[in-house]
N, C-alpha and C positions, 0 to 999 in steps of 0.2 A: 503493499499500499504505499509505504513511504517513497519507494523508488518510483511507483507510477506519478505519485504527486511531484516529485522532482522533476520527472520528465516533462509533465504538462507545465509546470512554472517555466521550465527552460524552452519549450516550445512557444509559450505566450510570449516571452522576453524575446526570442528572435522574431516573431511576427511584428511585435512592438516596434523593433529595433528597425525592422525592414521597413515598415511603413513611414518611419521618421526619414530613414536615409533616401528612400524614394521621393518623398515629398520634398525634401531638400534639394533634389537635384532636378525636380520638375517645375516646380514653382518659380516664376521669375524673380531673381533677387531684388532686394529692397535697397533703396539708397542708402549708402553708408553714412553720408555726412550732409549738413545742409547744404543748399544751393549756393554756390558762391558767385560774386558779381564779375565773372570774367566773359566778355561778350565774345572775343575771338581769340584764336591762338596769336601768338606774336607775328609780327610782319617782319620777316627775316630774309636772307639769302635763300633761294629756292635751290635745293640740290635735286639733281636728276638722277636717273639710272633706277637700280632695283633695290634701292634701300628700305622702301616701304611698300608692301603689297596686303591688300584685303581681299579674303575669298570666302564664300560660302560653301558649304559641304557639297552643293550641286550649282550648278551654273542655272537651272531651272528649279524653284522650290515652291512649297506650299505656303500660302499666305500664313502668317502668324508668328509663333515662336521659332527663331533660330539663333544659332551660334555663328558668329563671325571671327574667323581667323585673321589676325593682322601679324603679318611677317616681316621681322626686321632683320636687315642684314647689312651691318657697316662695311664699307669697301676697304680693300686691301690698299697700301700706300702705292703710289704710282711711280715713286723715286727709290724703291728699296724699303727695307725694314725701317718703320719709325719707332723710335725707343726712347722712353721719357726718363730723366731723372725723377725720383719721387722723393715725398716727404711723407714720413710714417711716425705717428705717435702710438706707442703700447700703452694702452690703459689697462691696468692688471688690477683685479680684485685681490685684496691681501686680506680680508676678513678673515675672523678665526675658523670660518668653516672650509676655508681652503687649507687648512693646516695639513702637512703630511705630503702624500703622493700628489694631490692636485696641484699645491703650490710649487712643489719641486719639478713637476712636469711642465707647468707654465714657465717657470723661470729658465729651464733648459731650452724649451722651445723659443723663448725670446731671444736668448742669446745667439742661437743657431740663425734666426731670422736676420738680427743684426750683423752677424758675421757674413751675411749672403748679401749685404748691401754693398754697392759700389762706392768709391771715394768721392763722388760727386752727388750721392744721395744724402739726404738729411733724416734725422731720426730723433726721437725723445721718449723717454719713458715716464709715465705718470702711474702712481698707485692710489687706490682709495680703500678705506675702511670706515672708521668713525669720520674721517677727514680725507681730503685729497692731499697728496705730496708729489712734487716733481723730483724724481729721482735722478733723472738724467736730463738736463737742458737741451734744447735743440741746437744741433750743429752737425758738421759734416761727418760722414761715416769713414774717417780715415782711421790708419791701424791704431793710434793712440788712443783715441776716444772709443774704439770698440773694446780695446782692454780695459778701460777705465768702466765702462757700461756694464761688461761683464762682471767686474769686480762689485759694483754698486748693486745688481741683480742678485748676486749671491747672498747679499747682505739682507735682502728682503726677508721679513719675518710675519707670519699670518697671525692678526689677532684684531679683536673688534668687531663692530657691526658692519654694514653694507649700505654705504652711501653713493650708490650709482650715480646719481645726478652730480654730486662731487667730482667724480672721476671725469664725467663726459664734459662737464663745464671748464675744468682744467684743461683738457686734453684739446679743447677746441680753441684754445688761446696761445698754445706754446709756439706756433710759427710766426705769429704777428699777420701783418699786411698779406693778401694774396700774392703769391709768388709767380703765378701763371703755370705752376706744374701740378700734377695731380697731388692732392693732399688726403691722406686716410688714416683714419682712427681704427686701430685693432682693439675693440671693447671685448675684454675677456673676463666672465664672471661665473661663478657657480651657484648662486643663490639670489633670493629675491631681495629687493631693497626694501630695508627696516629703518633707514635714516634718510634725511633729505627728502626729495620728492619720492613718493611711494606709491603715488596712483599712476597706473599703468598708462592711461592716456596722457597724463602730463609728461610722463618720461618720454613716450613716444613724440609728443609735441616738441620736447626739447631736443630730441634727436633731428627731427625735421629742421629746426631753426640752425642747428649746428651745419647741416648739410648746405641749407641756404647760404650759410656764411662762407662755404667753400672748402669745408671738411666733411668728406663722406666717412660713413661708419660702417664697419663690418662688425657684427656681433658674434661672439664664438660662446656658446654654453659649454662649460666643461662639467664632468661629473653627472649626478642624477638630481642635484636639487634644485637647479635653475628653473625658472618660469620660462619654458621654451615659447609660449605665445608673446610675452613682452620681448624676448630677445630677438624673435623673428620680426615683430614689427619693428623694433628699433633699426634692424638692418634694412627693411623697407623704406621706413620714413629718412633714414639716413643714406639713401641712394648708396648702400653697399649691399653686402650679402649676409646670410645668416648661416651658421654651421654649428652641428652639433659634435663634440669631439668627445671620444671615449677615453682616449689614452694618449701617451706621448707620441707614438707614431701618427695618429690621427690629427694631432694638433700640429706636427711638423708639416704635414701634407698640406693642411688649411693654410699654413703661414706660406709655404712654398707657392701654393697657387695664388694666394692674393698677391705676392710680389710679382709675379709673371703678368698677371692681369693689369697691375697698376702700370707696368712699363709700356702697355700697349694701350693705353685709353687715349681714345680720340674723341669722347663725347661725354660731356658732364651736364648736369642739370637737364637730364633726358625727360620729356613729357609727351605723352601721346594724347591727341584730341580726337574725339570722334563726335560727329554733329548728328543730332536727330533732325527729322525733316522729311519731307518728300514721302510721307506716309509711313515712315520707319523710325522707332524709338529706340535709341541705344541705351542699353542699361549696364549692370555692373560687369566688372571684369572677374574671371575665374581666378582666385588665388592672389589678386594684388588688392591693395586699397584702390577705392574710386571715389573721386570727387564728383558730384553732381554740380555742372554749371550751366550758365544760361544756354549755350549751344547744344549741350548734350552731356559729355562726360569727360573728365580728365585723369590720366594715370600716370603717376610719377614712377619713372624707372631708374634702376641702378645705372651706373657710369657703365658706358659700352667701349671694348676695345676694338682694335683694328681686327676687321674680317669676322667679329663677334656676331653670331645669331640669337635672336631672342624671339619669342611670340607671346603675343596677348591674345585671349580668346574673349569676346564680349558677348554678352546674351542681348538678343535684340528681338523687337517685334516688327516683322517685315510685312508691309502692305503696298509695296509699291516697287516700282523697277529700279531705283536708286537708293543705295545704302551708303550712309556717311554724307560727305567725304570726311576723309581722314588726314591728320597732320601729325608728323614727328618733329617735335623742336629740341634742338639741343645746342650747346656751347662748345667750342674747340678750345680746350684748356691751352694749347701752345701760344695761342695769340689773343683769346677772349673772343673771337668772332662767332656770331650766332648763324644758325642754319637750319633750314626746314624742309623736309622731304613731304610731298603730298601724294595720296593715293585715292582712287575713285574706285567705286564698285557697282556695276550694273547687274540686275538679273531679270529673270523672267518669271512672273507669277503663274504657276499652272495650278490645274485641278487633277491633273494626271500623274499618279504615282508612278507610273512606268518611266515617265519622263525625267523624274526626280532621279531615279536609279540609274538611268541610262547616262545621266549627266554629272554623276558623282566627280568630285575632284579629290583625288587620293591624298595630296598634301593637306588639304584642308581638314578631311577627315581625320587624319593623324594627329593633327593639333588639336582640334576639338575632342577626340578620344582622351588623348594625354590630359586635357584640362579637367574634363568631366571625372577621369579616374582619381586625379589629385584632389578634386574636392570629395569624392567618395571616401579616398583614404583618410583624409582629415576628418571627415564625420565619424568615420568608424572609431575614431579615439573616443567620442562622446559616447558612440554605443557600448564601447569597452567600460568607460567609467559607469554606466547605468546598468548594465547587463552581463558583462564579463567577457573573457576572450573567446569563448565558443560562439556567442552571439556575434561578435565583432568579425570574426573570421568568416563565419557562414554568410553573412550579410555581404562581405566583400565578395566572395564566390558568387552569391546571386547575382550581384551587381555586374560582374564580368559576363555572366550567361546573359541575364535580362537586358542589359544596355548593348549587347552584340559587340562588345570591344573585340577589336581584330588587331590593334595597333601593337607591335612586339613590345616596345618599350614601356608601354601602359601595363600590358599584362605582367611583363617581368616585374616591375616595380610594386604592382599590386599584390602579386604573389610573394614578394619580399616582405611586404607589409603583414601579410596573413601569418608568415613565418615568424616574424617579429612579436606577434602577440603572444608567442610561447616565452619569451623573456619576462623577467621580472618586471612588476608593474611599471616603475619609473623608467626603465630602460626601454620598455616596449613602447610607451606613449612618446618618448623623445625620438626614437628611431623611426616610428612611423610618422610622426609630424615633419621630419627631416626628408623623408622620401617625398612626402606631399609637395612640401616646399620647392624641391628640385624639379619635380615632375611638371608643377604649374608654370614655371618660367621657362621651361625648354631651353636652358642654358646649353649653348655648345660654343665652342672657342676656335677663335682664329683659325678660319678655313684657309686654305690655299697655302699653308706653310710646310 
């Protein structure tokens, strides 16, 4: 009798979880922020070529709900490889919770990162606990300063609380006036803020202000106690990236990836605009913070490197032959010049489902399937919290079947998420959300090298 009751309760939980997951994927997304008074995208230099393209999953579609794949491809340099000197401030949590292996891991990775810098690069090191401290002031990465920095980092001791806003604020000001080169903050923490600014939205707003001032932020969560939602949002608002680092090797890879990416940056303050009108309403972007503005929506993106590809999938209500237009605006960090790429999208509204199938666009289908799968993976964490690992795994399996996901990347990462739910609770959730984050953004690097 007990076993029967247990099976019935599990079946009910899975059914309820499935209803919640499917509802979240089918219902049109709601605006995430109030309408902002932005009438049009910036009027800037218009770039031509294949930088920006917009596609529906078929060239002929049924009227109503559709997903639009916006594909971004930054060009390669026409005069050979373009490499930047970089300026990086490492902002390291040294609160008591970092004591032991997390602290030692972070210190070793920071020293390795600094040693990989070139002599014309600039770096600084800031720590935070109850308060912030400038451990290594900003200067060139010459041999003597690297040795001095390693010695100073070795002496860092974990103690006290977690004032994340203290670290971000100090790190934002170490370089002084904008230098014209990419400036990046590597914000590393293992816990939740319990001093200074503790509200998630206010911390995210601080990250956005920091990025607007010219210092982008990559957030790195170490260990299993940090708030992954806050860290991911800091990375988004900071126009950088978000990573979950389990151990020393993972942190070394994160730092190496960041350094390679910084040297290739060709676009900062990147913003995608999508206009509503012509019978079409543009809604929320899958996996990205989305601002509702007068003309439609605006999506702020991370800095982009030479040859780097990125995708944004937008939900839309399509009832006419024109969708958009779309605009990508950015700043070239080498000279401060502003640029814009435009894209238009035309379609045919039909009532014939056979024509929809016959005109499928494989590239757009892959982008949309990845974005929808990323959302399903993210929502599975909520199901995990409410109903447990079995329900979360079962519903992701149902999603792959019922949504007819065929894209190999989407299926592989969804299956990795399913396997991750067998891990201990904290690691399972962080691993799964990291998979969702990567899949939603469709990051791919530096083609043509």
